[in-house]
C-alpha positions in Angstrom: -26.1 -68.3 -140.1 -24.0 -69.6 -142.7 -20.8 -68.6 -144.5 -21.4 -66.5 -147.5 -18.7 -65.4 -150.1 -18.1 -62.0 -150.8 -15.5 -60.3 -153.1 -14.5 -63.8 -154.0 -13.5 -64.9 -150.5 -15.6 -66.8 -147.8 -16.6 -64.8 -144.9 -16.8 -66.7 -141.3 -20.3 -67.6 -140.2 -21.9 -64.7 -138.3 -20.5 -62.1 -140.8 -23.1 -60.6 -143.0 -22.4 -60.3 -146.8 -23.0 -56.4 -146.5 -20.7 -56.0 -143.7 -18.5 -53.3 -145.4 -21.5 -51.1 -146.0 -22.8 -51.4 -142.7 -22.5 -48.7 -139.9 -20.2 -49.6 -137.2 -23.1 -49.5 -134.5 -24.9 -52.1 -136.9 -21.9 -54.3 -137.3 -21.1 -54.4 -133.5 -24.7 -55.4 -132.6 -24.6 -58.2 -134.9 -21.3 -59.1 -133.8 -21.8 -58.9 -129.7 -25.2 -60.5 -129.9 -25.6 -62.9 -126.9 -24.6 -66.5 -128.0 -25.1 -69.8 -126.2 -22.3 -70.5 -123.7 -19.9 -73.1 -125.6 -19.9 -76.8 -124.5 -16.6 -76.6 -124.0 -16.7 -73.8 -121.2 -19.4 -76.2 -119.3 -17.1 -79.1 -119.9 -14.0 -77.4 -118.4 -16.1 -76.5 -115.2 -17.2 -80.0 -114.8 -13.9 -81.4 -115.4 -12.6 -79.0 -112.6 -15.3 -80.3 -110.3 -14.9 -83.9 -111.1 -10.8 -83.6 -110.3 -11.0 -81.2 -107.2 -14.6 -81.3 -106.0 -16.7 -78.3 -105.2 -13.9 -76.0 -104.2 -12.8 -75.9 -107.8 -15.7 -73.4 -108.1 -13.7 -70.9 -105.9 -10.6 -71.1 -108.2 -10.2 -67.6 -110.5 -10.3 -69.5 -113.7 -13.5 -71.4 -112.9 -15.0 -68.1 -111.4 -14.2 -66.2 -115.0 -15.8 -69.3 -116.8 -18.8 -69.3 -114.9 -19.1 -65.4 -115.3 -19.3 -65.8 -119.3 -21.8 -68.5 -118.8 -25.5 -67.9 -120.0 -28.5 -69.0 -117.6 -29.2 -72.2 -119.5 -25.5 -73.3 -119.0 -25.5 -72.3 -115.2 -28.6 -74.5 -114.9 -27.1 -77.4 -116.8 -23.7 -76.9 -114.5 -25.8 -76.9 -111.5 -27.9 -79.9 -112.5 -24.9 -82.1 -113.2 -23.2 -81.1 -109.9 -26.3 -82.1 -108.0 -26.4 -85.3 -109.8 -22.7 -85.9 -108.7 -23.3 -85.0 -105.3 -26.5 -87.3 -105.0 -24.4 -90.1 -106.5 -21.8 -89.6 -104.0 -19.2 -88.9 -106.7 -18.2 -85.5 -104.9 -18.5 -84.5 -101.5 -21.1 -81.8 -100.8 
């Protein structure tokens, strides 16, 4: 979605132009729809693993990050960790 103008001001991306006439349920469903995991979340997990090894995955901050990841992000993280283990960049 691209930003739209409403009442002379630009709305953030994802906010429909008719937001002020929508039902609360309709607006909530648009704003709370599933989104892809931000790359920054994936990179934060990977940075922790590179710095502290697999034990980093048990840290509360990374448990929370992983809980917010979608399936594609978890697959990417698993693939990257497996590659690091195979290259002996981290211990298994």
